[in-house]
LOFIMAR-276323 format. One line per 2 residues: their letters; for each residue x, y negated, z negated of N, C-alpha, C. Coordinates in pm, 1 decimal, padded with zeros to 6 digits, always signed. Example, Ala and Ser with C-alpha at 12.3 -4.5 7.8 and 13.67 -1.06 7.14 Angstrom:
# residues 2
AS	+01319.0:+00569.0:-00780.0:+01230.0:+00450.0:-00780.0:+01320.0:+00330.0:-00780.0 | +01285.0:+00225.0:-00708.0:+01367.0:+00106.0:-00714.0:+01290.0:-00003.0:-00787.0
END
This chain:
# residues 210
MR	-07216.8:-08866.7:+11103.1:-07238.7:-08744.2:+11180.2:-07387.7:-08741.0:+11237.0 | -07404.2:-08699.4:+11354.1:-07534.3:-08680.3:+11408.0:-07617.1:-08576.4:+11341.5
SR	-07742.0:-08596.3:+11326.4:-07832.8:-08501.5:+11262.0:-07866.6:-08384.4:+11360.0 | -07912.3:-08280.9:+11299.7:-07953.9:-08170.0:+11395.0:-08060.5:-08206.3:+11490.4
PL	-08172.9:-08288.2:+11441.4:-08279.7:-08331.4:+11539.4:-08221.1:-08414.2:+11646.7 | -08121.0:-08483.8:+11622.3:-08072.2:-08582.3:+11725.7:-08019.8:-08492.0:+11823.4
DI	-07938.9:-08396.3:+11787.2:-07855.6:-08306.2:+11887.8:-07961.6:-08222.1:+11963.6 | -08068.4:-08191.7:+11906.9:-08159.6:-08118.1:+11992.8:-08234.0:-08201.8:+12091.4
LL	-08263.4:-08330.0:+12046.3:-08320.1:-08425.4:+12142.4:-08236.1:-08457.4:+12244.4 | -08096.1:-08465.5:+12225.2:-08000.4:-08501.3:+12323.7:-08002.6:-08398.0:+12420.8
AV	-07990.3:-08263.8:+12381.0:-07983.5:-08143.1:+12464.0:-08102.6:-08134.7:+12559.4 | -08235.7:-08169.5:+12498.6:-08342.4:-08159.2:+12572.1:-08342.1:-08272.5:+12679.7
SL	-08309.4:-08385.0:+12639.7:-08288.1:-08491.7:+12742.3:-08199.5:-08456.4:+12861.2 | -08087.6:-08413.7:+12826.9:-07985.4:-08364.2:+12922.7:-08051.5:-08252.7:+13009.7
CA	-08115.1:-08164.2:+12956.5:-08186.1:-08055.2:+13033.7:-08281.7:-08114.7:+13132.4 | -08365.0:-08204.8:+13089.2:-08469.2:-08280.9:+13165.6:-08390.1:-08349.1:+13273.1
VA	-08290.1:-08426.5:+13262.6:-08215.0:-08482.0:+13369.2:-08159.9:-08385.2:+13469.5 | -08094.0:-08276.1:+13411.9:-08056.2:-08177.0:+13502.6:-08158.9:-08111.1:+13576.0
AS	-08273.8:-08090.3:+13535.1:-08397.3:-08021.3:+13597.2:-08438.7:-08111.4:+13708.8 | -08434.1:-08254.1:+13684.2:-08489.1:-08347.7:+13780.8:-08379.6:-08357.0:+13891.3
VV	-08253.3:-08358.4:+13865.1:-08156.4:-08358.7:+13975.0:-08162.3:-08238.1:+14057.9 | -08187.5:-08102.3:+14001.1:-08205.7:-08000.4:+14073.2:-08326.7:-08001.3:+14155.5
QQ	-08431.3:-08046.2:+14099.8:-08563.4:-08053.8:+14174.3:-08545.1:-08151.2:+14304.9 | -08491.3:-08274.4:+14274.5:-08460.5:-08364.9:+14378.9:-08378.4:-08298.4:+14493.1
SA	-08258.5:-08230.9:+14449.2:-08181.7:-08168.6:+14549.2:-08259.5:-08066.6:+14627.9 | -08346.9:-08003.5:+14570.1:-08422.5:-07896.1:+14635.8:-08509.1:-07975.1:+14737.3
VL	-08563.0:-08069.2:+14695.5:-08665.8:-08148.8:+14792.5:-08594.0:-08208.7:+14913.4 | -08464.1:-08268.3:+14892.3:-08383.8:-08301.5:+14991.7:-08346.9:-08196.4:+15090.2
MA	-08309.5:-08086.6:+15029.5:-08270.1:-07957.4:+15122.5:-08389.3:-07919.9:+15201.3 | -08518.3:-07909.2:+15132.0:-08619.7:-07854.8:+15206.7:-08654.3:-07961.3:+15327.6
SD	-08649.2:-08089.3:+15293.2:-08680.4:-08188.8:+15396.7:-08573.5:-08195.1:+15517.2 | -08447.2:-08177.6:+15480.2:-08345.8:-08159.8:+15582.2:-08361.0:-08046.0:+15662.2
WL	-08403.2:-07927.1:+15605.5:-08430.3:-07796.5:+15683.9:-08553.8:-07802.9:+15775.0 | -08650.7:-07873.0:+15733.1:-08764.3:-07902.7:+15819.7:-08726.3:-07991.9:+15933.9
AT	-08650.7:-08079.7:+15923.7:-08621.7:-08184.4:+16022.8:-08506.4:-08156.9:+16114.0 | -08410.2:-08087.0:+16064.9:-08289.4:-08071.9:+16144.4:-08310.0:-08034.4:+16285.7
SS	-08387.5:-07920.0:+16313.4:-08385.7:-07878.1:+16440.5:-08467.4:-07970.2:+16536.4 | -08587.2:-08034.0:+16473.6:-08676.8:-08114.3:+16550.0:-08604.2:-08239.2:+16591.8
RY	-08522.8:-08294.6:+16498.6:-08440.6:-08416.4:+16520.8:-08350.0:-08382.7:+16639.4 | -08281.8:-08283.1:+16629.3:-08191.5:-08235.3:+16752.5:-08262.3:-08222.8:+16871.3
EV	-08389.2:-08167.4:+16872.2:-08466.3:-08150.9:+17000.3:-08505.7:-08289.9:+17061.0 | -08560.9:-08376.1:+16959.1:-08600.7:-08501.9:+17006.0:-08481.3:-08586.3:+17070.3
AR	-08384.5:-08571.0:+17008.4:-08261.8:-08647.2:+17055.1:-08221.2:-08603.3:+17201.0 | -08237.4:-08465.8:+17227.3:-08216.5:-08406.3:+17351.6:-08303.5:-08468.5:+17461.4
WA	-08438.2:-08465.5:+17412.1:-08540.5:-08510.5:+17500.4:-08516.2:-08669.9:+17538.3 | -08464.1:-08735.3:+17446.1:-08452.7:-08887.2:+17463.8:-08339.2:-08916.3:+17549.8
EL	-08208.9:-08849.4:+17505.8:-08090.1:-08887.0:+17564.1:-08058.2:-08816.8:+17675.1 | -08087.4:-08698.2:+17696.2:-08062.2:-08611.2:+17801.9:-08174.0:-08591.7:+17899.8
GK	-08290.5:-08646.4:+17873.7:-08398.5:-08635.9:+17949.9:-08461.0:-08492.9:+17977.8 | -08420.9:-08405.0:+17867.9:-08460.9:-08270.4:+17879.3:-08621.4:-08252.6:+17881.1
EF	-08663.9:-08180.5:+17961.0:-08824.9:-08161.4:+17950.6:-08869.5:-08091.2:+17837.1 | -08989.5:-08123.5:+17797.6:-09062.6:-08060.2:+17681.6:-09212.5:-08046.6:+17727.6
DE	-09280.9:-07955.4:+17651.8:-09425.2:-07951.8:+17688.9:-09510.8:-07997.9:+17549.6 | -09627.4:-07995.0:+17571.1:-09710.3:-08048.8:+17454.9:-09691.4:-07980.9:+17333.6
AQ	-09680.5:-07836.2:+17335.4:-09664.9:-07763.6:+17205.0:-09542.5:-07782.3:+17147.3 | -09428.1:-07808.3:+17228.4:-09301.3:-07834.0:+17159.5:-09297.8:-07978.9:+17093.6
WE	-09367.8:-08070.2:+17157.7:-09378.9:-08204.7:+17104.6:-09451.0:-08198.1:+16990.4 | -09566.8:-08122.5:+16968.8:-09647.4:-08121.2:+16861.1:-09579.1:-08043.0:+16736.4
HA	-09500.1:-07949.1:+16770.1:-09433.9:-07870.4:+16676.5:-09331.0:-07970.9:+16602.4 | -09260.5:-08044.6:+16692.3:-09165.5:-08145.8:+16632.7:-09219.2:-08244.3:+16555.4
RQ	-09353.4:-08303.5:+16593.2:-09429.0:-08395.0:+16508.8:-09447.4:-08339.6:+16383.7 | -09503.1:-08212.1:+16378.5:-09552.5:-08150.9:+16242.7:-09434.4:-08136.8:+16150.5
QL	-09318.8:-08087.1:+16202.3:-09192.3:-08073.4:+16125.1:-09157.7:-08206.4:+16061.3 | -09153.2:-08311.1:+16148.6:-09095.0:-08443.0:+16098.9:-09198.5:-08498.0:+15991.1
ER	-09331.0:-08473.2:+16016.4:-09437.0:-08526.3:+15927.1:-09415.7:-08447.3:+15787.5 | -09390.4:-08316.0:+15789.2:-09365.9:-08235.5:+15661.3:-09246.8:-08291.2:+15591.4
AL	-09140.6:-08326.0:+15673.2:-09006.2:-08366.6:+15620.8:-09043.8:-08510.4:+15547.3 | -09111.5:-08601.0:+15609.9:-09139.0:-08730.8:+15564.1:-09225.5:-08714.9:+15443.1
AL	-09305.4:-08622.7:+15438.1:-09384.9:-08604.3:+15320.8:-09321.1:-08573.7:+15192.4 | -09200.3:-08504.8:+15216.4:-09118.9:-08474.0:+15104.6:-09010.7:-08590.8:+15072.1
TP	-08962.7:-08663.5:+15169.8:-08877.7:-08772.8:+15157.0:-08921.2:-08901.3:+15237.6 | -09014.9:-08957.8:+15198.0:-09084.5:-09072.6:+15262.6:-08984.4:-09191.9:+15279.4
ED	-08881.4:-09199.7:+15209.1:-08794.9:-09301.3:+15209.2:-08677.7:-09282.4:+15295.9 | -08672.4:-09182.7:+15375.6:-08560.6:-09144.4:+15463.9:-08569.8:-09223.0:+15588.1
AA	-08483.0:-09317.3:+15598.4:-08499.2:-09396.1:+15726.8:-08477.5:-09332.9:+15844.5 | -08368.4:-09240.2:+15844.7:-08342.3:-09162.0:+15968.0:-08455.0:-09082.4:+16019.5
LH	-08540.6:-09027.5:+15919.9:-08650.0:-08955.8:+15964.6:-08758.5:-09036.7:+16044.0 | -08775.0:-09162.9:+15985.8:-08862.8:-09259.6:+16055.6:-08797.5:-09288.3:+16201.2
DS	-08662.6:-09304.2:+16206.3:-08612.1:-09331.6:+16333.9:-08630.7:-09222.6:+16428.6 | -08629.4:-09083.8:+16391.4:-08648.0:-08981.0:+16467.1:-08798.5:-08973.0:+16512.4
MS	-08892.3:-09012.4:+16415.0:-09034.6:-09009.3:+16448.6:-09067.6:-09117.3:+16565.1 | -09002.3:-09228.4:+16557.1:-09008.0:-09335.3:+16651.2:-08961.1:-09284.0:+16787.1
QL	-08850.0:-09208.1:+16793.9:-08810.9:-09153.2:+16901.2:-08883.5:-09056.9:+16984.3 | -08948.7:-08972.7:+16889.6:-09052.5:-08881.9:+16920.3:-09171.4:-08936.2:+16998.7
HA	-09226.3:-09051.4:+16940.5:-09333.2:-09118.9:+17010.5:-09302.8:-09175.6:+17141.8 | -09163.8:-09224.8:+17140.7:-09119.7:-09305.4:+17252.0:-09101.1:-09204.3:+17367.6
VK	-09068.6:-09089.8:+17354.9:-09033.9:-08986.0:+17459.2:-09169.9:-08946.8:+17513.2 | -09269.2:-08937.1:+17422.7:-09400.9:-08900.5:+17468.9:-09453.9:-09013.4:+17555.8
AQ	-09442.5:-09135.6:+17518.1:-09502.2:-09243.4:+17595.8:-09422.7:-09262.6:+17738.2 | -09288.8:-09221.9:+17741.6:-09219.8:-09231.6:+17871.8:-09267.0:-09113.7:+17943.8
SL	-09300.8:-08995.3:+17890.4:-09339.4:-08873.3:+17968.7:-09483.0:-08912.7:+18023.7 | -09577.9:-08965.8:+17946.4:-09707.1:-09024.5:+17987.6:-09687.4:-09114.4:+18103.3
WN	-09598.1:-09201.5:+18082.5:-09580.7:-09305.7:+18190.9:-09532.9:-09241.5:+18331.2 | -09436.7:-09149.8:+18316.7:-09385.8:-09091.3:+18426.7:-09501.6:-09001.8:+18506.5
AN	-09586.6:-08941.5:+18417.7:-09700.4:-08846.0:+18474.3:-09797.7:-08930.7:+18532.9 | -09821.2:-09065.4:+18503.9:-09915.4:-09160.6:+18555.9:-09858.1:-09232.9:+18676.2
GG	-09739.1:-09183.1:+18722.3:-09683.0:-09246.1:+18842.4:-09619.3:-09388.7:+18808.0 | -09591.2:-09407.5:+18674.2:-09530.8:-09549.1:+18650.7:-09625.8:-09649.3:+18615.5
TG	-09748.5:-09610.3:+18574.5:-09844.9:-09706.2:+18542.5:-09886.4:-09687.3:+18396.0 | -09932.6:-09789.9:+18329.4:-09953.2:-09784.5:+18184.0:-10106.3:-09727.9:+18166.7
SP	-10133.1:-09689.3:+18039.5:-10257.6:-09629.3:+17993.0:-10270.0:-09662.3:+17861.8 | -10390.1:-09642.5:+17799.4:-10410.4:-09651.4:+17656.8:-10325.8:-09563.4:+17572.0
EV	-10298.5:-09443.2:+17619.0:-10230.8:-09337.9:+17568.7:-10073.6:-09382.3:+17557.9 | -10033.3:-09445.5:+17660.6:-09892.5:-09494.5:+17666.3:-09875.0:-09593.3:+17567.6
TD	-09969.5:-09690.6:+17569.9:-09959.5:-09811.1:+17458.4:-09959.8:-09750.1:+17326.7 | -10053.3:-09657.2:+17300.9:-10073.0:-09609.7:+17156.7:-09952.4:-09539.2:+17116.6
AY	-09877.0:-09464.7:+17201.6:-09757.6:-09386.4:+17159.6:-09642.9:-09483.3:+17133.6 | -09629.9:-09606.0:+17207.6:-09526.0:-09690.4:+17183.7:-09556.3:-09770.1:+17065.9
RK	-09680.9:-09794.1:+17035.2:-09707.5:-09875.6:+16901.8:-09680.3:-09786.2:+16795.1 | -09689.9:-09655.5:+16789.0:-09664.7:-09563.2:+16693.9:-09499.3:-09557.7:+16673.4
AV	-09433.3:-09576.4:+16797.0:-09291.6:-09589.3:+16778.5:-09233.2:-09718.1:+16710.0 | -09316.6:-09820.0:+16734.8:-09288.3:-09956.2:+16679.6:-09315.0:-09932.5:+16526.5
AS	-09419.4:-09878.6:+16483.5:-09465.8:-09868.1:+16344.3:-09356.7:-09779.0:+16266.9 | -09302.7:-09673.6:+16319.3:-09196.2:-09603.8:+16268.1:-09065.1:-09678.5:+16247.8
LE	-09043.3:-09739.8:+16347.8:-08919.2:-09836.5:+16327.5:-08914.6:-09942.4:+16225.7 | -09039.1:-10000.0:+16226.4:-09074.9:-10110.2:+16121.0:-09058.2:-10051.0:+15980.5
KS	-09094.4:-09930.0:+15969.0:-09075.2:-09865.2:+15828.1:-08929.0:-09826.2:+15812.5 | -08857.3:-09800.2:+15910.8:-08716.8:-09762.5:+15901.7:-08637.5:-09892.6:+15866.2
VE	-08649.5:-10004.4:+15925.6:-08575.2:-10118.6:+15892.3:-08621.8:-10183.7:+15761.2 | -08740.9:-10148.8:+15722.7:-08797.2:-10189.6:+15576.4:-08709.6:-10110.7:+15475.3
IR	-08685.2:-09991.2:+15506.2:-08616.0:-09907.3:+15406.5:-08466.6:-09935.0:+15416.7 | -08401.1:-09941.1:+15530.4:-08275.1:-09966.0:+15551.9:-08242.2:-10086.9:+15643.9
PT	-08264.0:-10214.6:+15588.4:-08264.0:-10329.4:+15659.6:-08128.4:-10366.2:+15725.1 | -08019.1:-10297.3:+15703.7:-07887.3:-10325.7:+15749.4:-07847.7:-10236.6:+15872.6
NA	-07931.1:-10152.6:+15924.9:-07897.7:-10063.2:+16029.2:-07916.8:-10144.5:+16163.7 | -07818.7:-10170.4:+16228.4:-07825.8:-10260.2:+16353.0:-07897.4:-10163.6:+16474.7
LS	-07870.5:-10045.7:+16486.7:-07928.0:-09969.3:+16587.6:-08076.3:-09958.6:+16578.9 | -08122.2:-09943.9:+16444.9:-08279.0:-09945.2:+16422.8:-08330.6:-10086.8:+16465.2
WA	-08264.3:-10179.3:+16438.7:-08329.8:-10312.8:+16474.0:-08318.6:-10338.6:+16629.2 | -08218.5:-10290.2:+16707.4:-08208.7:-10291.1:+16845.8:-08309.6:-10210.5:+16900.3
NL	-08353.3:-10087.5:+16853.8:-08444.0:-10009.5:+16906.9:-08592.0:-10067.3:+16889.6 | -08603.4:-10134.6:+16767.3:-08713.1:-10197.3:+16738.7:-08745.8:-10323.1:+16824.1
AL	-08637.1:-10388.9:+16866.0:-08653.2:-10494.8:+16961.6:-08708.0:-10440.3:+17095.1 | -08640.5:-10326.4:+17138.6:-08688.7:-10275.4:+17263.1:-08829.9:-10222.8:+17252.5
MR	-08869.4:-10153.5:+17156.6:-09006.5:-10113.7:+17149.2:-09097.9:-10245.3:+17145.2 | -09058.6:-10324.3:+17065.0:-09157.2:-10447.0:+17051.0:-09161.2:-10498.4:+17187.3
YT	-09054.2:-10518.4:+17268.2:-09058.2:-10563.8:+17393.2:-09158.5:-10487.2:+17482.0 | -09153.3:-10359.7:+17471.0:-09223.9:-10274.9:+17553.6:-09372.6:-10284.1:+17529.2
VG	-09416.0:-10314.7:+17409.2:-09560.5:-10325.8:+17381.7:-09591.5:-10467.2:+17382.7 | -09523.6:-10580.2:+17426.0:-09560.3:-10710.0:+17455.3:-09568.7:-10782.1:+17336.1
TE	-09480.4:-10777.2:+17240.7:-09476.9:-10857.6:+17107.1:-09455.7:-11008.7:+17129.4 | -09517.3:-11090.4:+17061.6:-09515.4:-11230.4:+17079.8:-09358.9:-11276.8:+17076.4
AE	-09309.8:-11379.3:+17142.7:-09178.5:-11405.5:+17168.3:-09107.7:-11432.7:+17042.8 | -09166.9:-11507.7:+16955.0:-09093.5:-11551.0:+16829.8:-09050.9:-11412.4:+16752.7
TL	-09144.7:-11317.5:+16728.5:-09123.1:-11191.1:+16661.3:-09001.6:-11121.6:+16743.7 | -09028.2:-11113.5:+16872.0:-08928.5:-11032.9:+16962.7:-08787.9:-11098.6:+16955.4
FA	-08768.2:-11231.5:+16958.8:-08642.2:-11302.0:+16951.5:-08575.3:-11268.0:+16811.6 | -08653.5:-11289.0:+16720.3:-08604.8:-11266.6:+16575.6:-08556.9:-11123.7:+16552.5
TW	-08624.9:-11026.2:+16606.7:-08583.2:-10891.2:+16611.3:-08448.5:-10868.9:+16674.4 | -08443.0:-10920.8:+16803.3:-08325.9:-10902.5:+16877.5:-08199.8:-10977.1:+16813.3
EE	-08221.3:-11092.0:+16756.6:-08122.7:-11164.4:+16691.6:-08067.0:-11103.8:+16575.7 | -08153.3:-11039.5:+16503.8:-08115.9:-10948.6:+16379.2:-08028.9:-10843.9:+16408.8
AA	-08057.4:-10772.3:+16519.5:-07975.6:-10656.8:+16567.0:-07833.7:-10713.4:+16626.0 | -07833.0:-10826.3:+16679.8:-07700.7:-10876.9:+16724.7:-07624.0:-10928.8:+16627.1
RL	-07684.3:-10979.5:+16512.2:-07618.4:-11016.6:+16386.3:-07547.4:-10898.8:+16309.3 | -07622.0:-10791.2:+16296.6:-07581.5:-10689.6:+16221.7:-07485.3:-10596.9:+16286.5
GP	-07498.2:-10596.7:+16437.4:-07401.3:-10490.2:+16503.5:-07333.1:-10554.2:+16620.4 | -07257.4:-10669.4:+16581.9:-07184.5:-10722.1:+16702.1:-07070.6:-10640.7:+16757.5
RE	-07037.4:-10540.3:+16689.4:-06918.5:-10458.3:+16751.3:-06966.3:-10311.9:+16763.8 | -07104.2:-10294.6:+16768.6:-07135.4:-10147.3:+16796.2:-07181.1:-10138.7:+16932.7
QV	-07120.6:-10054.6:+17011.0:-07116.7:-10055.8:+17156.5:-07265.1:-10000.4:+17195.6 | -07332.0:-09899.2:+17110.9:-07464.3:-09864.7:+17155.7:-07562.0:-09985.9:+17139.5
VE	-07546.8:-10055.7:+17024.5:-07633.0:-10159.0:+17002.0:-07621.3:-10279.2:+17105.5 | -07488.4:-10313.3:+17139.8:-07478.1:-10400.8:+17258.8:-07528.0:-10370.5:+17374.5
NV	-07513.2:-10239.0:+17407.2:-07580.3:-10202.9:+17544.4:-07735.0:-10226.8:+17542.8 | -07792.5:-10172.9:+17432.1:-07945.2:-10191.8:+17422.6:-07982.8:-10346.3:+17443.3
LV	-07907.9:-10444.9:+17370.9:-07944.3:-10581.5:+17369.7:-07925.8:-10649.0:+17503.5 | -07813.8:-10597.7:+17561.4:-07768.8:-10661.8:+17695.7:-07857.1:-10613.8:+17804.2
TM	-07900.5:-10494.5:+17793.1:-08002.2:-10429.1:+17893.3:-08116.5:-10507.4:+17890.7 | -08165.8:-10539.3:+17774.8:-08291.1:-10617.6:+17742.0:-08283.7:-10746.8:+17808.5
LG	-08161.3:-10814.6:+17803.8:-08149.8:-10955.6:+17858.6:-08191.0:-10927.2:+18007.8 | -08132.3:-10826.9:+18083.4:-08147.1:-10822.4:+18211.1:-08301.7:-10802.6:+18259.3
SM	-08390.4:-10778.2:+18170.1:-08520.1:-10773.1:+18212.7:-08632.8:-10850.5:+18153.2 | -08585.7:-10934.2:+18040.9:-08676.1:-11018.3:+17977.5:-08693.5:-11142.3:+18047.6
PM	-08836.0:-11184.8:+18067.1:-08855.1:-11299.6:+18130.7:-08827.7:-11421.1:+18062.8 | -08805.8:-11427.4:+17926.7:-08785.6:-11531.5:+17845.2:-08673.9:-11501.5:+17742.7
MT	-08587.5:-11591.4:+17702.7:-08484.1:-11567.2:+17600.7:-08443.7:-11707.3:+17558.3 | -08365.2:-11701.6:+17453.6:-08315.6:-11831.9:+17394.5:-08179.7:-11856.8:+17474.0
EE	-08132.4:-11982.6:+17457.5:-07996.9:-11996.2:+17506.9:-07883.4:-11925.0:+17427.7 | -07912.5:-11907.3:+17284.4:-07812.5:-11839.1:+17206.5:-07800.8:-11692.2:+17244.6
MV	-07908.5:-11639.9:+17301.4:-07919.1:-11483.6:+17342.2:-07827.4:-11485.1:+17470.5 | -07847.4:-11567.4:+17553.3:-07775.9:-11575.0:+17689.3:-07632.7:-11581.0:+17663.9
EW	-07589.7:-11679.4:+17564.8:-07458.3:-11691.1:+17540.2:-07379.9:-11569.4:+17480.1 | -07455.7:-11510.7:+17393.6:-07422.5:-11386.7:+17321.0:-07388.9:-11278.1:+17433.8
GD	-07489.1:-11257.5:+17532.3:-07480.3:-11165.6:+17644.9:-07379.0:-11198.4:+17729.7 | -07357.6:-11323.5:+17772.4:-07252.7:-11356.4:+17869.3:-07109.7:-11336.9:+17810.6
AR	-07109.5:-11358.5:+17698.7:-06962.3:-11343.2:+17620.3:-06908.9:-11198.2:+17622.1 | -07014.0:-11102.9:+17633.3:-06980.2:-10953.9:+17634.4:-06999.1:-10903.6:+17774.5
RP	-07066.8:-10961.4:+17855.5:-07087.0:-10912.8:+17995.6:-07062.1:-11035.1:+18082.3 | -06928.1:-11082.9:+18094.6:-06917.6:-11203.9:+18183.1:-06977.4:-11194.0:+18319.1
GL	-07052.8:-11305.8:+18347.1:-07128.8:-11295.0:+18477.5:-07277.2:-11275.9:+18438.5 | -07320.3:-11237.4:+18322.8:-07463.0:-11215.2:+18304.6:-07539.8:-11333.0:+18307.4
RA	-07484.5:-11463.3:+18272.9:-07556.7:-11573.9:+18291.1:-07591.3:-11612.1:+18440.8 | -07487.7:-11590.9:+18522.0:-07520.9:-11611.5:+18662.1:-07618.1:-11521.5:+18721.1
FL	-07605.9:-11391.5:+18683.0:-07701.5:-11304.9:+18731.6:-07849.8:-11333.9:+18696.7 | -07854.8:-11376.2:+18566.3:-07990.8:-11411.2:+18510.6:-08053.8:-11541.3:+18572.8
EA	-07958.3:-11644.9:+18617.7:-08002.5:-11755.8:+18678.2:-08039.2:-11733.5:+18834.7 | -07967.1:-11632.3:+18880.4:-08009.3:-11583.9:+19039.4:-08136.1:-11514.8:+19017.2
QA	-08164.8:-11438.7:+18923.5:-08293.5:-11374.6:+18915.8:-08403.6:-11466.1:+18900.1 | -08377.5:-11585.2:+18821.5:-08478.2:-11681.3:+18787.6:-08503.2:-11767.4:+18912.9
EA	-08405.4:-11794.3:+18996.2:-08419.1:-11852.8:+19117.5:-08501.0:-11783.3:+19216.4 | -08471.5:-11656.1:+19230.1:-08543.7:-11563.0:+19325.5:-08681.6:-11552.0:+19297.4
AA	-08705.3:-11553.5:+19169.5:-08854.7:-11531.6:+19110.2:-08924.2:-11661.8:+19117.9 | -08865.0:-11774.3:+19140.4:-08938.7:-11897.1:+19136.5:-09028.2:-11905.3:+19265.1
PI	-09138.1:-11984.2:+19251.9:-09247.6:-12012.8:+19354.2:-09167.7:-12072.7:+19464.8 | -09201.3:-12039.8:+19595.8:-09130.7:-12105.4:+19699.3:-09159.5:-12260.3:+19702.7
SS	-09267.6:-12299.2:+19657.3:-09295.5:-12454.6:+19659.7:-09200.0:-12528.0:+19560.6 | -09148.9:-12452.3:+19466.5:-09054.6:-12517.7:+19366.0:-08917.8:-12520.3:+19411.9
KP	-08884.0:-12434.3:+19515.6:-08731.5:-12438.3:+19552.0:-08711.4:-12557.4:+19636.8 | -08579.3:-12603.8:+19630.3:-08538.2:-12722.1:+19711.7:-08543.1:-12687.7:+19843.5
END
């Protein structure tokens, strides 16, 4: 039979575990409460092109920062933070008449950093990898890293329509890509190879044309 001290120790241990679970649940609930409305607003700004002002953007940033302080390993929060910086970069770009600026570059780099943290935490999420490829392309990442990011998204999400759309769209604007990337895109959008070849021919210097 168990001794009385052992019963007490077991009870104390169970209480400690229960308290820890309750505390963690409270932290998660607080983080979710802080982030829910901001994530919804950021998604509307990004996907629907809804207008926002600096005060609204800053409020969303602060809410997401507070949520991340509570749950720093929440990959979805890092995705939302990336989206937040990306919409600001796009807004600044539009305000500048479609020209870049240090502020635009800085915002996109912050979007990249958040996505890098997201895929570090959740490395099997294809959409995060696809968005990271897009953001890395935007900031001018070296080809080897860009191709590897694109290919990881393609490997993880071959049947995810949103992922496919992002990756195929990128192929339509990238000046360089691998043969494997072109094959992947042409299999999903028949005629893409011919389109890319026509683009390359149109962009070639006159002296190099037959």
